[in-house]
N, C-alpha and C positions, 0 to 999 in steps of 0.2 A: 818957188815952193811955198812961200808964205801965203800967196793968194789961195792955193789949194786948201791949206789948213783953215783959213778964215771961212771959206765956202762950206767946209764940213761942219765947223762949229755953228754956223748959221742954220744949217739944215737940222742939226740935232737939238738946237736950243728950244724950240717950241715943244718937242717930244719930252725932253728932260723936265721942262717947266710943268708940262701936263702931268707927268708921272709924280712929281713932287706934290703938286696941288691935290692929285687923287689920293696919294698916300696920307695927306693931311685931311682927308675927307671933304675937301673943297671941290666936289665933283663938278658943279656948274662952271667954275672958273676953268677947270681942266678941259671940259667939253668945248667951251668957248675958244680956248687957246688952240685946240686941235682942229676945230672947224675952220678957223682962219688958215692954219697951216695946210689943211687938205684942199682948200680952195686954190691956194697958190701952187700947191704941189700934190695933185691927186694921185697918190701912190696907194696900191692895195693895202700895204702894211699900215699906212696912216689911218685908213678907214677901219681896219681890224682893231687897232688900238682905241680909236674913237668908240667903236661898238662895245669894247670890253668895259670902258669907263662908263658908258651909258647904261650897261647892264648893272654895274655897281650902284649907279644912281637910281636904279629901278625904273629907268626910262626904256622899257623893253621894246616898244614900237619903234623908237628912234634907232635902237641898236639893230633891229631887223633891217631897217633901211640901210644903215652903214655897212652891214655884212653883205647885203645884196649888191651895193655899189662896189665893194671890194671884189666880189665874185665877177661882176661885169668887167671890171678893169683887168682882171686876171685872164679873162677869156681870150682865146686866140681868134683869128679872123673867121675860122670855121665853127665858131661857137662851142669849142671844147675847152676843157680845163686840163692843165698838166697834172700828171699823176705824182703830185708832191704832197708832202705833209702840210705845206702852207695852204694849198687849195683845200685839202681835207679838213683842216682846222676851221676854215671859214664855214663850211657846212655844219661842222660839229657845233660851233658857237651859235649858228642859226638855229640848230636843233634845240639847244639849251633855252633859247629865247621862246621857241614854240612851246616847250614844256612849261615854262613859266606862265605862258598864256593858256595853258591846258589845251593846246591845239595838238593833240597827241599823234594823229595820223600824219600831219605835216612834219612833226618832229621826227617820227619814224623814218620818213622819206629822207630828211636831211641827214640823219645818222647813216642811213644806207648809202647815200652818195659819198659820205666821208669815208666809209670803209672800202668803197669801190676805188676811190682815189688813192687810198693808203691802207693796204690790207693789214698792216701791223699797228693797229690803233686801238689798244685795249679799252680806253675810256669811251670811245665811240660805240664799241660793241656793248659795253656795260650800260650806257645810257639808252641804247636801242632796246636792250633787254628790259630795262626799267619801264620804258614806254609800252612795250608789248605786254608786260605784266599788268600794267594799269588798264590795258585794252582787253585783259583776260585772254591773251593768246599764249598757248602753252609753249610755243617755240622760243619764248623768252629764255628758257633754261639753256638752249643751245648757245645763245649769245653770252650768257654768264660763263658757260663752260669755255667758250672761245676766249673770253677775256682772261680767264685763269691760265689758259694754255699760253697766251702771249705774255702774261704777267702773273706768275704764281703767287706774288705777294699782294695781289689786289684785294685789299680789305673789304671794300664796298661790294665787290662781286660775290664774295662769300656771304655777306649780309643779304644781298639780293637773292642769292640762291636759297638762303634760309627762309626769306619771306615767301618765295615761290612754294617751297615744300610745306610751309605753314598753311598756305592757301589750299593746298591739296590735302590737308589734314595729316601729313606725314611728319609728325612732331619730332620723332627720334632723328630723322634725316636732317631736319632743320637745325636741331641742337648740334649735330655733328659739324655742320657748316659754321655755326657760331663758335664752336671750339677752335676751328681753323682760323677764324677771324681774330679770336682772342690771342692765339699764338703770335699773330702778326703785330697786334697792338694790345699787349697784356694789361694796359691800364685804361682801356676804352670803356667809359661809363655806359654808353649806348649798347655796346655788345653784351655786357653783363646784364643790363636791364632787360634787353630783348630776350636773352637766353632764359632769364627768370620767368618771363611771360610764357615762353614756349614750354618750360618745365611745368608751369602751373597748368597749362592746357593739356600736358601729358599726364597730369595728376600725380607728378612726383613732387609733392608739396615741400618736403624737407629740403630737397635739392634746390627748389625754386627760392626758398627762404635764404639759403646760402648765397645765391646770386644777387638777391635784392640787398642782402647785408653788405656784400662786396661793393655793390653800386653806391650804397650810402657811405661806406668807408672812403670810396674814391671821390664822392661828391655829396656831402650831407645836405645840399640844397635841392637834391633830386626828390621832391616831395612825393611824386607818384610812386617812388620805390617804397615809401612808408605805407602808402595806401594798398599797394599790391601785396606787400609782406603781411599786412594786417589780414587780408583776405586768406592768405595761405595759413597763417596761425589759426584763423577762424575754422578753416577746413580740418586742421588736425586737432581742433578743440583745445588749443593752448589759449584760453580766453584772456588770461591776464596780459600776455604779450600782445594779443590782437587789440585789446582795449587801449594799451599804451600807444601802439602805432596809429590807431584811429585818432587818438587824442592829439598826437604830434601833428598829424595831417590837418586837423581842424584848427590848429593854432595859426596856420598860414592861409593867406587869402588865395583861394583857388577858384576854378570855374564852378559856377552854381550847380552844374550837372553832376560833377563829381562829389561836391559837398552833400548834395541830395542823396547820392548813392551811399555815402559814408553814414549818414543819419539812418538810412533804411537798414544797411548791413549791421550797424551797431545796435539798432533796435532789435533786430532778429537775434543778435548775439545775447543781449540781455534777456530776451524771451527764453533762449536755451538755458540760461543760468537761473531762470525762475524769478528774475528781478523785473516783474511786470511793470512796476511803477516807473522805473528808469527807462525801460523800453518805451513806455507810453510817452515820456518826455521827448525822446528822440524822434518818435513818429510824429509828434506835434510840430517839432522843428522842421521835419520833412514836409509836413502839410503846409507850413508857411511858405516854403520854397516852391511847392507844386500843389496849389490849392485845387487844381482840377483833377487830381489823381485819386480816383475812388478807392483804389486798393489800399492807399495809406490810411484813409478814414476807416476802412474795414479793419485794418490792423489796430488802430486806436480803439475801435469798438471791442475787439477781442481782448485787448489789455484791460479796459475798464471792466469787462465782463469777468475776467479772471480775478480782478481786485474786488469783486462783488459790488462795483459801482454801476448798478444796472441802469439808472437814469441817464448817466453820462454815456454809457454804452449805446443806449437807444438813440441818444442825440447824434452820436457819431454815425450810426447806421442810417439815420434819417438823412444825414448829409450824403452818404453813399448813394441813397436812393434818389436824391435830387440830381446827382451827377449821372447816375445810371439807373433809370427807373425800372429796368427789367432785370435787376440783379436778384436772382433767386436766393443766393447766399446771404445777401443783406436782409431780405425779408425773414429768412430763418433765424439769423443772428438777432435781429430786433425782436422777433417773436419770443425767442428764448429769454431775452432781457426783460420783456414785459411780463413773462411768466413768473419771474422772481419778485414781481411787485404785488404779490398777494392776489386776492380775488378780483380786485379792480383791474389788474393787468391782464387777467385771463381772456377777457372779451377782446382786448386790443391784440393780444397774441394770436387768438383764434383767427382774426381778420388777416393778420400777416401770413399765417401758415396757409390759409385758403388762397391768398393772393399768389404765394409761391407755387401752390399746386395748380392754380389756373395758368401760371406762366409755364410750368413744366409738370404735366400730369403724371410723369414717370418718376418724379422726385420722391424717393422713399423716405428721406430724412424729414421732409415737411409733413408727410402723412403720419409718420411715427409720432412727431411732436404734437400734431393735431389730435392723434389718438389719446395721448397722455392728458391733453387739456380736456377733451370730452369726458375722459374718465374722472378727472378732478371735478368737472361740473356735474357729475352724476349721470351723464348721457351715455350709459354703458353700451347700449345696442349700437349707437353711432360710432363709439370708440372701437368696438369689436369689428365693425364694417371697415373702418379705415385700416386697421392692422391686418385684416384679411386681404384687403386690396394690396398692401405692401407685399404680402406673401405671394400673391398672384403675380406681381411684377418681378420679385426676387425671392425664389423659393429657398435661397440660402441665407436669408437675413435673420440671424439668431435673435437680434433685438426685437423684431416683430413678433416672433414666437413667444419670447419672454413677456412682452407687453400684453399679448393676447391672453396668455396664461393668467396674468394678474387680473385682467378684466373678467375672464371666465370664472375665476375664483370668487370675485365679488358678486357675480350673477348666480353663484351657487353651482356652477358646472365644474365640480371637482375633477371628474375624470377627463373632461376636455382640457382643463388646465394641466393635468398630469401628462397628457399626450403632447401638448405644446412644449412643456419644459423638456420632455424627452427629445423632441425634435430639435430644440435649441442645443441640447447637450451633445447631439450627434455632430453639430457644426462647430461647437466650441466648448471647452471645459473651463468654467470659471467657478470660483468659490460661491459667488452669489447664486448662480443657477443651481448648484448642488444643494445649497441651503434651502432655496425655494422648493426644490423637489422633496427635500427632507420634510419641510413643513406640510406639503401636500400629502406625503406618505403618512405623517403623523395624524392629519385630519381624517385619512381613510382608515386609521387604526393599525397601520403596518409599522409598529414602533422599531422593530429591529432593522427594517429597510431604512427608516428615517435616520436611525443612529449611524448606519453605514454611510449615508449621504453626508451627515454632519462631519463624520471623521474624515471622509474623503475631501470635503471642503477645506478642513483645517490643514490637511496635507498639501493641498493646492495653494492655499494662502494662510500661513500661520497667524496672520493678523485679522482673520475674519471673525469679528466679535460676535456677530449674530449666530454663527455656527456653534461657537462655544456656549452661548447663552441657551440656544435651543437644546443642545446635548445635555447641558446642566439640568434643564427642566425635566428631561426624560429620566435622568439619574435620580432626581428628587422624587418624581412620581413613583419610581421603582424602589424607593426607600434606600437607594445607594448614596447615603448622605455624604460620605467622605469624598467620593468621586464628584458629586454635585458641588461640594465646597471648592475643590480644586478648579473646576471649570468656571464657576462664578468668579473665582479669583483671577483667572486668565482674562475674563471679560473686563474686569476692573483695571488690570494692567494696561489694557488697550484703550479703555474708555472709563477713566476714573470717576466721571460724573454720570454714569449710567444708573439712574435711580432704581430701576427694576432689579438689576443685578445686585445692588447694595442691599435692597430690602430682602430679596430671596436669600442672599448669603447670611443676613442677620437671622432669618428664620432657621436656616440650616445650622448656623452656629448655636442657636438656642437648643435645637434637637441634639446636636453633638456635645452639648454642655460646655461649649467654649464661651462662657458667659461674658468675660471681659471684652472679647472681640465682638460678640453679638451687640453689646451695649454701644461700642464705638460705631458699629455699622448702623444701628438705629439712629444714633445722633446725626451721622452723616446724611442718612435718608431724610430725616426731618428738616435738616438744613436745606437740602435740595428740593423737598416737596413739603413745605410747611402747611399746605392745605389738603394733604392726602389723608383721608379717613383710614385707608388701608394700613398706612405706616403706623398710625396711633393704635389701631386695633391690634396689629401684630406686636407692638411693643407692650401693650397691656397684657397680652398672652405671656410675653417674656417675663414681665414683673410678677405676674400671677404664678408662673412656674417657680420663681425665686421666693415665693411667699411674701413679696413686698406689695401688700394689698393696697396701701394708700396711693403709691405711685401708679399701680395698675388701674385703680378707680379713677385717678385724675386723667390718664391717657384715654380710657374708654369713654369718659364723659366728653373729652375733646373730640374724639372720633364721632360721637353721636351729634355733637353740635354742628359738625361739618356735614354729616350724612344722617339726618334724623330718620325715624321709622324703619330702622334696619333690625329685623327680628334677631339675627345672630348676635348682634352687638348688645341688644337689650338682655339677651340670655346670659352673655358673658358678664355684663355689669351686675346682673342679679346674683350670679354665683359669687362674684367678688364681694358685693355688699353683704351677702349672707355670712361670708367668712369674717367680715369686719364687724358682724353683730348688728348690722342695720336691717333688722328683719322686716320692718314696715316698708322701707324703700326697696328692699329686695323683692318683696311681694308685688309692689307697684310695677317694677321692671318685668317680672314674669308675665303680669297681665298685658303690658304693652307689647311684649314679645309675641304673645298669643294673638293680640289684635293686629299686629303688623304682618302676620304670615299671610 
């Protein structure tokens, strides 16, 4: 009996040794040990074990050889295999090796052989399903279903089914499968993370946030959960939390591609918050990571433009055009930046808009911008033609009608301007358009229509200062001074440094005998416009009405030093000097007034 025991222990010794070595991650020693044993004792089980350890050691090709040897050893004389689990497992393991080598069709065949030899093999059905899914074969779902029929607690099969439904765009069904998987493994990080992704795709952002938070609770090193949660917070406009998660993500070394996405997303978030400077910094970081991406430089240009940094904007857009010489958007953006650089920039801007039109003759935006430039350069007929071309391309372009109205007005075509503003107002109702129509109505002498337009403009936008100012002027000319006073005051609430409104209110206050306020208004007006003859002339009238002739004489003399040879001013100074008893000087002024007419 002893001899039998010693024979057994000798047989199992190399196997046990190999298992211990493999457990200790000493795979090469384990392989060497089993190779020797398989040579002396070529059993199928020995080669299966050798193959498994070779798989662990990532020696896939060697493992394939070992499993093939095991299969050959197990074959009967008529080249068939017994219908046993042992035979099925060999094909199953061979299939896993082929999957590792991304040899999917051979892997599929191996799994099919496995299930033919042993029909109750859930893992083989599952792996075949996975293979078929990667090969975009819809029958993969049948294999996942079969897996769950054989083993209802097969976690991976539910996850596989979820992935299949996701690929079909059936997110709710995919989520239901994730729910089943989570019931099997309630603390599985991957299941919560994947369900979060599915909920995001299903646009149920708050539910997705809950899953990403659960993922982080289970494993706070799952950095991608922070990234995806940030995107969800961004979607529901919880910017503070989104920024926090983007920040946490950036503290960790991650793949360049995702860091790039974070800088772009965070930049867009800052843009939404109106923090253009910080957005610009993020886009610049993104540009360092992806210097060939023209869209990033386009975004940097937009930021600089919003920050009124027009030279920097033009530089960024020049970079866009180096990367993408036919970008119409970049030519328009750079043209707009040049436009802000005064007269010198207009010529460069004109070239950019012409280039954009050359690249896309149907581009209305470029034609509108060119129209504005031509108008600014005094080329009114050319401007009118450009804006007319826009209307021919797009008869519903309100901006083109508004622009053409402005050009027509400058050329003296009041009625054409009126028609264009009306056409624009049929397409859109804005306070600016209503105010413009009011001004045209006023020019045509239809004051009640003008007043209606101004009142409607104010009801559309209670912050439209020009509408208040224009209405105030009508009230003033109609001698409705208290209404005029109220409207000038509204203008000054919106634009405290509007010198015309301050001066007009000062005059209105004088007429209404609000002398203290009138004095304050004149002082503000002189601070804002120290070289305006009109301000000094009006204040001279004010002091004259208060019988303060010395102050009146000083102001009217200042007005005349700014604007000499003005008959009305000489006449006023003559009246004031006569009241002061300076008869000779008064007579001189009357003479000059007569000569200046």
